[in-house]
N, C-alpha and C positions, 0 to 999 in steps of 0.2 A: 116561086118558091114558098112553100107553107109556112106559116108564123109557127113558132113554136113558143110555148110558155112554159113556166114552170109552178107549179102550185106552192104557195107559200103556207106554211102549216101555221095554224092558229090554236090557242087555248082557251076553253071557255070555263069558267070558275063559279060556282055558286057557294057563296060564303054560308048558307044555310047548312051545307053539307061537310063544311071543314069544322073539324073540333079546335078548340081554343087549346093553346098550350102555354105555360107560365113562360114570363119572360121579365127582362129588369124592370120594364114598365109597367106591368100587370098580365093581362092575359090577351095573346095574340092569336088571330086566325091566319094563315099564311098561305097564300095562293100563289100558283105558277113555280112551285118549289122545282121542277125540272128543266124550268126554262134557263137558257144560258145568258140571258139579257138582264132579268130584274125579278124582283119577287114583290107582291104587292099584300100589305098585311093589314087587316083591321085590328085596331089595338082599344082595349078597355083599360084604360089608365087606372091604378090602384093609388091608395093615399100613399103607399110604402113603396113608390118607384123608386129604382135605385138611379144614382148617377153613373154612367157608363161612357164608353167611347169604343170607337172601330178603328182599326188600323186600315184597312181595305175599303170598307163600306161607305157609301155616301147615301143619305137618308133624306127624302124629302117629306116632310108630315104637314098633312093636311086635317085641321081641325074641323070634326063634324058635329061635335054636341060639347055643351059643357064649357065653364069659364076655369080660367086659372092661370098658371104663368109656365112658361119655359125656362128653364135654368139653363143656360149657353155658358160654358166656361167660367161658372161661377157667378154670373149675372143674371137675374129675373127679367123676364121680359112679360108683359101681360099679351094673352092669348084668349081666342074666341073664334067661334064658328065661322069657317070661311077664309081665316088665316091659313098661311102656309109657310113654312120654315124649310130652307136647304141646309143640310145639316154636312159638310166634310168631313173627312176622317180625320180622326185627331180630336175634334171637338167635344168636350166632355158635356153631355146633357142628359135630362130629365125633364118630364112633364110632370107640374106641382098642380095637383086638384085643390080645388076652393071648395066651395059649398055644394056643388053638383057633380056629378059624374062626367067623366070626358072621356071621349070617343075621339079617336084619330085614323086618316087612312096612312100608312106610311108606304113609301114607294122605297124599294132598297136596289141599290145599283153598286157593284154585280150583284148576282142572287144572294139571297140570306145565306149565311154560313155562322154555326152557333160559335165556332172556334173564334171568330172575329168580334168576341164581345169582352171587353176588357173594363176591370174596374181598381181603381186606387186603394 
């Protein structure tokens, strides 16, 4: 009996070709917008990042550049490149830039939906 296989689709993204869009943290480039699993963003954090939360999204921040702090439910935590933070739905959060620019990778599950951004 012949073996059959189902081809699994994949997506390749090049952030050099993805325009940045404003977001509560600064500016985001969003890859895999048509995925039903997750989206991956590069985010350049601005000094005026806004505290916000999501009712449905889980986010994982991976810090690429810069030092600063992460505000999680009102408490500040120092962050630097190589650190990662798991942010479940309902956690109020924002990144706080100190003296140098900050850049992160943000994994968003389920895929990003701008309707799931809330501000107090």
